[in-house]
N, C-alpha and C positions, 0 to 999 in steps of 0.2 A: 504494500500500500504506500502511495506517495503522500507526503505531508508537507505543508508549508508552515514554517515557524517564523513568526514576526516578533522581533525583539524591539520593543518601542523605547525610544530615547527622547523623553520630553524636552530635554535641554541640549541635546546633541544636534548636529546638523543633518544626521542621517538616521533612518530607520533601517534596521538590519533584517534581511529576508534570507532564510535558509530553506533549501529544498532537500528533503530526506526521502530516499527510496529504500525500503526495507531496513530502516534505522541507520542508513549510511548517508552522510552528507554528500550530495552530488553537485550542489551549486549554492553559492552565497553571493549576496550583493547588498550594497548600501544605497539607499535611495532617499532623496529629499521628500518631504511630506507632500508637496504638490504633485509628485510623480508616483506616489504610493499605489493608487488605484490602478493606473495603467500598467505598472510593472508587476504588481501582484496578480492581476488577471491575465497578464501574458504568461506568467509562470503557471498559474492554475490551468490555463488552456494547454500549454505545452506539455505539462507533465500529468494531465488528467487528475488534478488534485480535488478532493472533496472534503478534506480535513485540514483545518487551520488551527495551529497552536499559537496562543498569544502569551508573550512574556514581557513583564515590565510592570510599572506602576498601574495598579488595577483600574483606577478611574480613567487614566490616560488610554489604556488598552480598550476599555469599554467604548470610548469614543471612536477608536479605530475600528472596532467590531461593527459599530453602528454605521460608520462610513462605508465599510466594505459590503455590508448587507444591503444598504441602499443602492450602491453602485452596481452590485451584482444583479439586483432585480431590475433597476431602471435602465442601465446601460448595457449589461452583458447577458441579460436573460437567464441568470443563474439564481435559483432559490433553494438549492439543495446542499449548500455548504454547511459544515458542522464546525463550530468554534469551541475551543477548550482553553482554559487558562492553566498555564503550567508554571 
C-alpha cells in the first residue's frame, strides 16, 4: 500500500511530503504552502495513494487536512482519501 506522509512546519518555509511504498520511503520533497495542493495531488495520482498520514502541530495539520479534503472534492474529484494523525 502506498502512503503519503505530510510533515507540517508552521514556521518553516516548506512542508515536507514523503511517499512510502510498503513502508519504504521512495520519494520526498519540500514544498511551499501555496504549492501544497498541486504537489500533493500529483503524488496521490502518480502513486495511487488513498492514505495520508499527517505529522506536526495538531491544529496546524487539521487545517491542512481540511484544505486537502476541499481541494480533493472540488478540484481533483477525489473523496475517498483517508487521513490519520501520526
